[in-house]
Steps between C-alpha positions, in 0.01 A plus 500: 500500500620222732321234290662635187845492657441142623385397154809652339728321752324171432547545128865578548550191716320277245707637218822435691398147593395421145837626380671270753284204401601558134159445353529321170402687187382185338130473433309240696162344436198631675485181707845573659398840636371537855289764671505540878314735732687730732325349799613143435752373757844375408415131579184526287702655219746211512212252484363677191844503336545132577224422257710650216832353607347153533335525156787654301812375673367204706633661818333551833546822708599420858461808719677471839541872554322703769377763255122528544404865428288607199712568193387866515466573130302352211660286227326515164581247231866445585698193397472265795875436526571874517222538758665226711840672500341840562312385806806320637713807480226727643452278804873456564500122472722269299406281203686179443449289184490128575466217242126456565403817687552860593601538867415837658660562845604777732857633446764364737617778732836437646498546877766743612717348761598725782874453528499669839320205657737260671390138523666165594572445137694828461853433362800606709826601328839525670720776358862482595779716363862610515585868459869569452729749336816409305791690352386545141854479351563176690184326389557625147850352496343165595258529205199426713164494321230544762221420251619133490412436865360142525503279802709738705781521241596761243713483187847661495759542228843516664838550338762444765782641284345849482316520836787562737270640770348156559647381824592148610171478690326549172700224338393264783148505352634312199714257693277213388486625137704347226568821308728802534270768355183550304130463562380343825229526764540650845292427808344824630573424868863428416530810292363716781749353749786571262379860443474563874834339587675715236306811596353516157138492615269441798155369579259781587198295607345155476126568508258212558121536501188290434218664316147386409420487131376837385616680814793744536814434699719782624854495640711793608855516642560869575341806657206730449560870506256790511478840342302770672235659282243781558145454378263769384381566852850557623533168693839333503493129416766230446502316167684168525706335228657153493865449420744208505463162335135466406354191332134474408357185344155392390483134390206327343458135420374425152393147406617388152399152396497366853838655580540807718694796372591795727449847355721744694473876498822634658607845599854552643648826638828600661490858626664741737403845622732798519351786700580850373444855614217556253380146406584135555651308209411137458757289309312203355561193288186314415363228274150367423438180306253215450604137496356158428667229710452129560497370858858525630630702205733795545524836320755779513460878479817680397610819330473717814820696562630738761835651569694494829735800549780479758752771586841395644774724634825400329858626556774499761379357834440752775587800285204445267262513797617821656240774555451744213617793716839336577706684235297329224724192515205260447468633147871447424529147637153358427201494266148356483445193280145458369408149404174401333365149472197416290283224647228292345193419708379143451162371619442125486145381565366150555129411508376185663148367552430415864321178579121570497332542839277199441804276454671657802193435712493137388873464577443655844223252573722209399788626709272560803352152461843348475615685817181392679556131413864522610390652829234232554759223430746661736231511775419128443870403528541716810205332669646157428833600661317652797314167565828312500 
């Protein structure tokens, strides 16, 4: 029973291989057909087939593969070219047609590089960023287009006649410009200073981290909080969560025509936790993106909004702040004013390649040698003065 099953499997494999080889339906002369025994080895079969290829196509068969097992099945009066392709596929080797020969070789197996291995050639990327929030209505009035960030500057479209909320400090940015309104570029650092000085925005964080290519970098400005949970066995455990300003980056250096390009996988989160009687609510603004940057290029992540709500007590001084039980006068002479301000969270990232370790070692050697030579020269001069 086992022999019958093996025979059926062999027939199925042969039929599949013959279908892949696409055996020609053309009739061939009796002289072009070959018969091979099942016990003949692969190198011996190639030698036999070389006789046909040399005679009919004037080509040699060069076998450089490591295949050496018997072919395992008989071939009876099969066109020699079909037999060649069939044996090549069955032994998992490649066939390359050259002008004067057939080259049979082992397939090239790409070696998988373990990216977790750190060597002296590993690339180091410096990721620096600016995280700030700005009054959305103010930046909108300036007509700032964050997607145009190049070289630390963004495009703005300003109309001074309609934007009355632009202060004199804002106008100082354009002191060296020769126009009164229209399209211009604004330096990011100057814009941030103006936003802060006019209380229209503030810098939340300036993260700076160096990460090896392929590794993950993590930065957090905030707190971790825990929630008590009870497992199936009744044990109480604390489950911790991260909140605050969280930036996670994973850069990878890709070589393109001799030039290095930095692929950057970025995840940004701004979150706060509000404990409640039943559960804890996490307010979160997050963004995940993938970037391709050149060395020293910047990119911006925008479109993240949150709302600040402030409550101010307005009315007649002193009387508006009286206790509620004092004849209810606080309600007659005062009221609560609720103000909401929508802010836009802006993340500006810059990726830079750090000098390779080999170059830094060479520079360190040169610097050390220079210091050594200067020290020796100083000692020589000192000895001369001591003799005198």
